[in-house]
N, C-alpha and C positions, 0 to 999 in steps of 0.2 A: 537352797531357798525352798521353803514350802509354799503351798498354794495360798495360804492366808497371808504370808508376807508379800508374795507377789501381788495379790489382790490389793493390799494396802498401798503398795508402790504405784500400781497402775491407776488406782483411784486418785492419787495425788498428781499423776501425770494427765489426768482427764480434763484439763483446762488448757485452752490455747496458750495463755500467757505462761503457764508452768512448763508446758512442753517447749516453748521458745526459750525459756530460761535454761532448761537442761541442755537443749541443743547448742545454745550459745556457749555454755560452760564446757561442753564436750569439745567444741571447736577450739576453745581457748587452751585446752589441755590441762594437765595436772596442777599447774600453778593457779588456775582459775582466774577470777576477775573481782575487782573491788565492786561493792554494791553500786557505787556511783557510776561506774562504767556500764554495769548492767542497765541501770536506769537510762543512761545516755543512748545506748544501743537500742533499747526496746521502746523508749518514749512513753513510759507509763508513770503515773504519779508515785512518789516515794512510799506513801502509805499502802497503795495497792501492791507495789513490788514487795514491800515488807511482808504483807499477808501471804503472798504466793511463795516467797522464799521460805517463810516459816513452815508452810505446808510441805514443801519439798524436803526440808530438814526432818520434819516428823516422819515423812515417808522413807527417810534414809537415802534419798537420791543425791542430796548435796550436803556439804558440811560448811560451817562458817567458822572463821577464825578472826580474831581481832589483833591487829598489830598497831599499837598506839591508838590513833583516832580512825584508822582505816579498817573497815569491816569487809572481809573478802569471802567469796563463795568459791568452793571447789567441787567438782563433780565427784561422786563416790563411784569410781569406775568398777570397784568390786561388786557393788550392789547392782549397778546397771548391767554389767556382764552376766551376773547371776540371773537377772530377770530375762535377758535375751536367751541365755542357756536354757532356762526353764521352758520358754516358749518354743524353742526349736529342737530340744534334745531328742525328740522322737520323730523328727521330720521324715516323711515319706516311708515310714516303717509299716504302713498299712493298718487297717482297722477291721477287725472281724465284725461283721454285721450281725446284730442280734436277730435271731429267728431265721437266719439264712439256712441253717441246717434243717430246720423244721419244714421249710418251703420246698426243699429238694427231694 
């Protein structure tokens, strides 16, 4: 995942309802949840939920599938894992301070 892709995903996560949707879907696991169950758990209007779900789909964080009349959402674990990987891949490796050599 490159920085631009990560920024797009993080932008889509930057709303409390969207973050809650992703967290709920992650807890549900790879089978995800029907949209009706998301609405029931989160208590937000269907039109609002639809907007937030579509933004998360655009950000690549969740996927939607239709099985008859049931629309289900599943977390895109590959994308979520890549995002976490990008954020933590150089953890605690140190950072050279610019100008530190000049001050010494």
